C-alpha positions in Angstrom: 0.0 0.0 0.0 1.1 3.6 -0.7 1.9 5.0 2.7 2.0 8.6 1.4 -1.5 8.3 -0.1 -2.9 6.7 3.0 -1.5 9.5 5.2 -3.0 12.1 2.9 -6.3 10.4 2.8 -6.3 10.1 6.6 -5.3 13.8 6.8 -8.7 15.0 5.5 -10.9 13.0 7.8 -12.5 14.6 10.9 -14.4 11.8 12.7 -16.4 11.9 15.9 -16.0 9.2 18.5 -17.6 7.9 21.7 -16.4 8.5 25.2 -14.7 11.2 27.3 -11.2 9.8 26.9 -9.3 9.2 23.6 -9.8 5.5 22.5 -6.7 3.6 21.7 -7.6 3.3 18.1 -8.1 7.0 17.8 -4.6 7.7 19.2 -3.1 5.3 16.7 -4.9 6.9 13.8 -3.9 10.4 14.9 -0.2 9.3 15.1 -0.6 7.8 11.6 -1.9 11.2 10.2 -5.6 11.5 10.9 -6.6 15.1 10.2 -8.5 15.7 13.4 -11.7 15.0 15.4 -15.0 16.7 16.1 -16.1 16.7 19.7 -19.8 16.5 20.7 -21.7 16.7 24.0 -21.1 13.0 24.5 -17.4 13.7 24.8 -17.8 16.5 27.4 -18.0 16.4 31.2 -16.6 19.8 32.0 -13.8 22.2 30.7 -11.1 20.5 32.7 -11.9 17.1 31.3 -12.0 18.5 27.7 -8.6 20.1 28.3 -7.3 16.7 29.4 -8.9 15.0 26.4 -7.3 17.4 23.9 -4.0 17.0 25.6 -4.3 13.2 25.1 -5.0 13.8 21.4 -2.0 16.0 21.1 0.2 13.5 22.8 -0.5 11.2 19.8 0.4 14.0 17.4 0.9 17.7 18.0 -1.0 19.7 15.4 -4.1 17.6 15.3 -7.3 19.6 14.5 -9.9 19.5 17.3 -13.3 21.0 16.4 -16.5 21.5 18.2 -19.9 23.1 17.6 -20.0 25.9 20.3 -22.5 28.3 18.8 -23.8 29.5 22.1 -27.6 29.4 22.8 -29.4 26.3 21.9 -26.4 24.5 20.3 -23.8 24.0 22.9 -21.4 21.1 23.5 -19.4 22.4 26.5 -22.7 23.1 28.4 -24.8 20.3 26.9 -25.5 18.9 30.4 -26.9 22.2 31.8 -27.6 24.6 29.0 -25.5 27.4 27.6 -24.1 30.2 29.6 -24.5 32.7 26.7 -27.4 33.5 24.4 -27.4 32.3 20.9 -27.2 34.2 17.6 -30.9 35.1 17.3 -30.9 36.7 20.7 -27.7 38.7 19.9 -29.3 39.8 16.6 -32.4 41.0 18.5 -30.1 43.2 20.7 -28.2 44.2 17.5 -25.1 45.4 19.3 -22.1 44.2 17.3 -19.7 45.0 20.1 -21.7 42.8 22.4 -21.7 40.0 19.9 -17.9 40.3 19.5 -17.4 40.2 23.3 -19.7 37.1 23.7 -17.8 35.3 20.9 -14.5 36.3 22.4 -15.7 34.8 25.7 -16.6 31.6 23.9 -13.2 31.6 22.1 -11.3 32.1 25.4 -13.1 29.2 26.9 -12.4 27.0 23.9 -8.7 28.0 23.9 -8.5 27.0 27.5 -10.0 23.6 26.5 -7.4 23.1 23.7 -10.0 23.4 20.9 -8.6 24.7 17.6 -11.7 25.2 15.5 -15.2 26.4 16.5 -17.8 25.3 14.0 -19.6 28.5 14.4 -21.2 30.9 13.6 -24.3 30.1 11.6 -24.2 32.6 8.7 -27.6 31.2 7.6 -30.5 33.6 7.5 -33.9 32.9 9.1 -36.0 33.3 6.0 -39.1 31.1 6.7 -40.9 30.1 9.8 -41.1 26.6 8.3 -37.3 26.1 8.6 -36.9 23.1 10.8 -33.2 23.2 11.7 -31.7 26.7 11.8 -34.3 28.9 13.6 -32.6 30.7 16.6 -29.2 29.6 15.4 -29.4 32.4 12.9 -28.8 36.1 13.7 -32.0 36.9 11.9 -33.6 37.5 8.5 -32.0 40.7 7.5 -28.8 40.1 5.5 -27.1 43.3 6.6 -27.8 42.7 10.2 -26.7 39.1 10.0 -23.6 40.2 8.2 -22.6 42.6 10.9 -23.0 40.0 13.6 -21.4 37.2 11.7 -18.3 39.4 11.1 -18.3 40.4 14.8 -18.6 36.7 16.0 -15.8 35.6 13.7 -13.6 38.5 14.9 -14.4 37.7 18.6 -13.6 34.0 18.3 -10.5 34.4 16.3 -9.1 37.1 18.6 -8.4 34.2 21.0 -6.4 32.1 18.5 -9.3 29.7 17.8 -10.4 29.4 14.2 -14.0 30.2 13.4 -16.0 28.3 10.8 -19.0 30.0 9.2 -21.8 27.7 8.1 -23.8 26.3 6.2 -22.8 27.6 2.8 -24.7 28.8 0.8 -27.3 29.2 3.6 -29.9 26.9 5.0 -32.5 29.5 6.1 -34.9 29.3 3.1 -35.0 25.5 3.2 -38.1 23.7 4.7 -36.4 20.3 5.1 -33.7 19.1 7.5 -30.5 17.9 5.8 -30.0 15.5 8.8 -32.9 13.5 7.5 -33.4 14.4 3.8 -31.9 16.5 1.0 -33.3 20.0 1.0 -33.7 22.0 -2.2 -33.4 25.8 -2.0 -36.0 27.6 -4.0 -33.6 30.3 -4.8 -31.9 31.6 -8.0 -28.1 32.4 -8.0 -29.0 36.1 -8.2 -31.3 35.8 -5.1 -28.5 34.0 -3.2 -26.0 36.8 -4.1 -28.3 39.5 -2.8 -29.5 37.7 0.3 -28.0 34.4 1.6 -24.4 35.1 0.5 -24.2 38.5 2.2 -23.3 37.1 5.6 -20.7 34.7 4.1 -19.1 37.6 2.2 -18.9 39.4 5.6 -17.3 36.4 7.2 -14.7 36.2 4.5 -13.9 39.9 4.8 -13.5 39.4 8.6 -10.9 36.8 7.9 -12.8 33.6 8.8 -10.4 30.7 8.5 -13.0 28.0 7.6 -16.4 27.7 6.0 -18.7 24.7 6.3 -20.8 23.6 3.3 -24.5 22.7 3.6 -26.1 19.7 2.1 -28.4 21.8 0.0 -29.4 21.7 -3.7 -29.6 25.0 -5.7 -31.3 23.8 -8.9 -29.5 26.3 -11.2 -26.1 25.0 -9.8 -27.1 21.5 -10.8 -28.5 18.5 -9.0 -25.7 17.9 -6.5 -25.8 19.4 -3.0 -23.3 22.2 -2.3 -21.0 19.9 -0.4 -20.5 17.8 -3.6 -20.9 20.6 -6.1 -18.0 22.2 -8.0 -20.2 25.1 -9.0 -21.0 25.9 -5.3 -17.4 25.7 -4.2 -16.4 27.8 -7.2 -18.8 30.5 -6.0 -17.2 30.4 -2.6 -13.6 30.4 -3.9 -13.8 32.5 -7.0 -16.7 34.9 -6.5 -16.5 35.4 -2.7 -12.7 35.0 -2.6 -12.4 32.5 0.3 -8.9 31.0 0.4 -9.1 29.1 3.7 -10.3 25.6 4.7 -13.7 24.3 3.4 -15.2 21.7 5.8 -18.2 19.6 5.1 -21.2 19.2 7.3 -21.4 15.6 8.5 -21.3 13.2 5.6 -23.3 10.6 7.5 -26.3 13.0 7.4 -29.0 11.5 5.2 -28.8 14.4 2.6 -25.5 12.8 1.5 -25.3 9.3 2.9 -28.9 8.5 1.8 -28.1 9.4 -1.8 -24.4 9.4 -2.8 -23.3 7.3 0.2 -20.5 8.3 2.6 -17.6 6.9 0.6 -18.7 8.2 -2.7 -19.7 11.5 -1.1 -16.3 11.8 0.4 -14.6 11.4 -3.0 -17.0 13.8 -4.7 -16.6 16.4 -2.1 -12.9 16.5 -2.4 -13.1 16.6 -6.2 -15.5 19.5 -5.9 -12.9 21.4 -3.9 -13.8 20.7 -0.2 -10.9 20.0 2.2 -12.1 18.5 5.6 -14.6 15.7 5.7 -16.7 15.5 8.9 -18.1 12.1 9.7 -19.6 10.5 12.8 -22.2 12.9 14.2 -23.5 9.9 16.2 -20.1 8.2 16.6 -17.3 6.6 14.5 -15.5 3.4 14.9 -12.0 2.7 13.5 -13.5 0.5 10.7 -15.3 3.6 9.3 -12.1 5.6 9.2 -10.3 2.7 7.5 -13.1 2.3 4.9 -13.2 6.0 4.0 -9.4 6.3 3.8 -9.3 3.3 1.6 -12.0 4.7 -0.7 -10.0 7.9 -1.1 -6.8 6.1 -1.9 -8.7 3.9 -4.4 -10.1 7.0 -6.1 -6.6 8.5 -6.5 -5.3 5.2 -7.9 -8.3 5.1 -10.3 -7.7 8.6 -11.5 -11.0 9.8 -10.1 -9.4 12.1 -7.5 -6.2 13.9 -8.4 -3.4 13.4 -5.8 -2.5 17.0 -5.8 -6.1 17.9 -4.9 -5.9 15.4 -2.0 -2.6 16.9 -0.8 -4.0 20.4 -1.0 -7.0 19.4 1.1 -4.8 17.7 3.7 -2.6 20.8 4.0 -5.6 23.1 4.5 -6.9 20.8 7.3 -3.4 20.7 8.9 -3.4 24.6 8.8 -6.2 24.5 11.4 -4.4 22.3 13.9 -2.2 24.7 15.8 -3.3 24.7 19.5 -4.2 28.2 20.7 -2.6 29.6 23.8 -4.9 29.8 26.8 -6.2 33.4 27.0 -8.2 35.4 29.5 -11.5 37.0 28.6 -14.2 34.5 29.7 -16.6 36.7 31.6 -19.3 34.5 33.2 -21.6 37.5 33.7 -21.6 38.7 30.1 -24.0 36.0 28.9 -26.6 36.8 31.6 -26.5 40.5 30.7 -26.8 39.8 27.0 -29.8 37.5 27.6 -31.5 40.2 29.7 -31.0 42.7 26.8 -32.5 40.2 24.3 -35.7 39.7 26.3 -38.9 41.2 24.9 -42.2 41.6 26.8 -45.4 42.6 25.1 -48.8 43.1 26.7 -49.7 43.1 30.4 -47.8 40.9 32.9 -50.5 40.7 35.6 -49.3 38.1 38.1 -50.8 38.8 41.5 -50.0 35.3 42.7 -47.4 32.6 41.7 -48.4 31.1 38.3 -48.7 27.6 36.9 -45.9 27.1 34.4 -46.6 24.7 31.6 -43.3 23.7 30.0 -44.6 22.3 26.7 -41.9 20.0 25.5 -41.2 19.2 21.9 -38.5 17.0 20.5 -35.3 19.0 20.1 -33.6 19.1 16.7 -30.7 16.8 16.0 -28.3 19.8 16.1 -29.5 20.9 19.5 -29.7 17.5 21.1 -30.9 16.7 24.6 -30.0 19.9 26.4 -32.0 21.0 29.5 -34.9 23.4 28.6 -37.8 25.0 30.3 -38.8 27.9 32.6 -40.3 25.9 35.5 -37.2 24.9 37.3 -35.7 28.4 37.1 -38.9 30.1 38.3 -39.3 27.6 41.1 -35.9 28.6 42.5 -37.1 32.2 42.6 -40.8 31.8 43.6 -41.3 28.8 45.9 -45.1 28.5 45.4 -44.9 28.2 41.6 -46.6 25.1 40.2 -44.9 23.4 37.2 -46.4 21.1 34.7 -43.9 19.6 32.3 -45.6 17.8 29.5 -45.5 17.0 25.8 -49.3 17.4 25.4 -52.1 18.8 27.4 -55.7 20.0 26.8 -56.9 23.4 27.8 -59.2 21.8 30.3 -56.4 20.0 32.0 -54.3 23.1 32.3 -57.2 25.2 33.6 -58.0 22.6 36.2 -54.3 22.4 37.3 -54.1 26.2 37.4 -57.1 26.4 39.9 -57.4 30.2 39.3 -53.7 30.9 39.1 -52.2 32.8 36.1 -50.8 30.5 33.5 -47.4 30.7 31.7 -47.2 28.4 28.7 -43.6 28.0 27.5 -43.1 26.9 23.9 -40.3 26.3 21.4 -41.4 27.4 17.9 -45.1 27.1 18.6 -45.8 28.0 15.0 -44.2 24.8 13.8 -46.0 22.5 16.3 -49.8 22.4 15.9 -50.5 21.0 19.3 -48.5 23.8 21.0 -50.2 26.5 18.9 -53.7 25.0 19.5 -53.1 24.8 23.3 -52.1 28.5 23.5 -55.0 29.6 21.4 -57.5 27.5 23.4 -56.2 28.8 26.7 -56.5 32.4 25.4 -60.1 31.7 24.2 -61.4 30.6 27.6 -60.3 33.8 29.3 -57.4 32.6 31.5 -54.8 35.1 32.7 -52.3 33.7 30.2 -48.7 34.5 29.4 -47.1 32.9 26.3 -43.4 32.6 26.6 -41.7 31.7 23.3 -38.1 30.4 23.2 -37.8 29.9 19.5 -38.2 32.2 16.5 -41.1 34.5 17.4 -44.2 33.5 15.4 -47.6 35.0 15.3 -49.5 36.4 18.3 -51.7 33.6 19.6 -54.0 35.8 21.8 -52.3 35.6 25.2 -52.7 38.4 27.7 -48.9 38.9 27.6 -46.1 37.6 25.4 -42.5 37.1 26.3 -39.9 36.3 23.6 -36.5 35.1 24.8 -35.1 34.6 21.3 -33.5 31.4 22.3 -33.7 28.4 24.7 -30.3 28.9 26.4 -30.1 28.5 30.1 -29.3 32.2 30.5 -32.3 33.2 28.3 -34.7 31.2 30.4 -33.1 32.5 33.6 -33.6 36.0 32.4 -37.2 35.3 31.7 -37.7 33.7 35.1 -36.3 36.8 36.8 -38.6 39.1 34.8 -41.6 37.0 35.8 -40.5 36.8 39.4 -40.2 40.5 39.6 -43.8 40.8 38.3 -45.1 38.3 40.9 -43.3 40.1 43.7 -44.5 43.5 42.7 -48.2 42.4 42.8 -48.9 45.1 40.3 -49.6 44.6 36.6 -46.6 45.5 34.4 -47.2 46.7 30.9 -44.4 46.6 28.5 -44.0 46.9 24.7 -40.4 46.4 24.0 
């Protein structure tokens, strides 16, 4: 076997793995040239443990790339067990203070640097262009291209000020899609001209800000051809030639159904490299050594068969290696900044009339694959502040059940994207129609008014966003006077 080709093929692979220590097979593969790894919540206990894990990885080979999705807000890996200490992009966009966004991102970067992470797979440069979008939502800075561009650039600058590379995603932009690429292949109903004027604006801002990596989305733009952007030379050509990006292009996970369910992982890996992509993410669930061997062998076979030029593989491996330098630990992680940002993002409309402790109905819906099983809900936070609060945590309830449980108390119904979940929407509307003193607290993208007495929008489900909302509600209960707000 050609050792050089196998080392190059290994050098473009970025697998996930199971466990909070480096498995023996992974250490062997890193020593043999594996490009890097992607960490997920399953790999994290706390910051000290992550720092020890990355040190183990570097003991196998200094310069290995270590990436993580630390967007802040709903998508967090470092805080997957308790919820993020900083609000996400949509909340920061609602505040619209680019200096604040830069400071929050610098805090994230400082924390990642201390953990030995080299690449943050964030921010989302996607726009929130339809309420039917099932996967981006509050991970976006908003719908306005200019606003999103300001904050994408600020986030990139903040993260990279700490020595951690930022990766803007999911090129060319997922926000107009109504399908989730984790489970199917979305088609963007957009022309190239529409993309240039809208979706690509934040990506251009990221490139101007010096972003070191861009992640492709598994999205079909019909006028670019039938292949998703990850496998599409036309899409990568727009990123390289039109936008001028010269850094490392990384795929979204190739085991997502948008690629694995059509092209297949091995064929998709080859086609992505031929298209101009550099780093290949695999193993969103987990990866075994056999998968790494299989993919590396497929890449070597493609080179031998003349399907994949060796110089293209070598170029890709070098670009991945360029992101492997470990940042020096830096100061700058302010644990109070996230709380202050979440408070600024909170919006209250209508009349908060809470003369007695309310019944909180945390209406649970399944989280997206990107978010995962991260703690969510208002009830636990408010119960710490107001001891007599009643909490009902449920996936489904009728208006009659809620009214009976309330027994005359005010009711706060907490939802995540109620506009996308008919049962949640119907419950809020039914409770409003029977005349309850009702507060609707929405933690997703704000949808239509559903008739509640008051509406609170947190613009995200992060722990700090829910805590900020709990403190606002607690203040209203303690005051025993109606509070009217319209911010």
